[in-house]
N, C-alpha and C positions, 0 to 999 in steps of 0.2 A: 663858763656859767656853771654854777653849782646844780647838781642833779642829786636828789636824795637816794635814787636808785639807779642801777645801771640802765642804759637805754633800752635793753632787751627784756625788761621786767615792768610789770605794772601791779597795782593792788586792786583786787575786786572781791566780791562775795565768793566765799568758799563753801562747798558742801561739807567740808571737814569741820570747820569752826569759824564763825565770824567772817573776818577778812583773811585773804591769803595772797601769796605771791604767784603771779602767772607769767609765763613766757609770751612775749609779744612777737617773737620770731623763734625759729629753731635754734637750739643751743647744743653744741657738741658736748659729749662726755668729758669730764675733767677740766671744765672751764672754771677758773676761779672768778667768783662773782663779786667778792669784795669782803670788807669787814662787817661782821654781824654784831659783835660786842667788843667793848674796850674795857679792860680791867681797871678799876679805880676803887680803892678801899673806902672812899667817902660815900659811895652810892649804895643803896639797898641791894643786897645780894652781891655786892662788890663789882658789878658790871654795869656799864651804860649800853643800852641797846641802840643800835642804829636803825634807820627805817628797814634795812635789809633784815636785821635780826628780830625786829618787831613783828614781822608779818609772815614769816614762814611757819607752816603748821607742822605738827608731828605726824609721823607715819612709821609703822613697823616695817614697811616696805618702801623706804625713801628713794628719791631720785637724786638727792643731794647729801653732802656730808658737812657737818660743822666740826672744825678741828682747830686746835691751838697753834698759834704762831706767835711766840713771844707773849706780849700782853694782850694780844688780839685773838678773838675767835673769828675765823674766816669761814666762808661758805663757798663750797664748790660743788659742781654737778658730778655725779658718779655714773650717770647714764645719759644718753642722748635724750633731750627733751624737745618735744614738739610745740610749735606755736599753739597757745591756748591752754597748755598743760599746767597744772598747779605744781609749784616746787615745794618739796617736803623734805624733812630731815628728822632723824631721831633726836628727841630732846634728851639731854644729859646734864646740862649746866645746873639746873636746880635740884638735881638728885646727887650731886657730888658730896 
């Protein structure tokens, strides 16, 4: 069955901005969460956002990292994340 997000994440109201990604269980550091964006020149800004990429918020002290892997931008944790904690990463895509 298709799931738009990994089973250990949900979307809910964020104190940072609008909606955000939150852990539904503890997640270990360096866990790859999945594809956040897919490169495609025909789309605005040349990327298609997945649900994962559309809902993480920016932080200058993030607990996740967005990184390039081929034509994908992947999202992985860089710290242990507790159940209920919001997942954040530094935005860099639109400032390239």
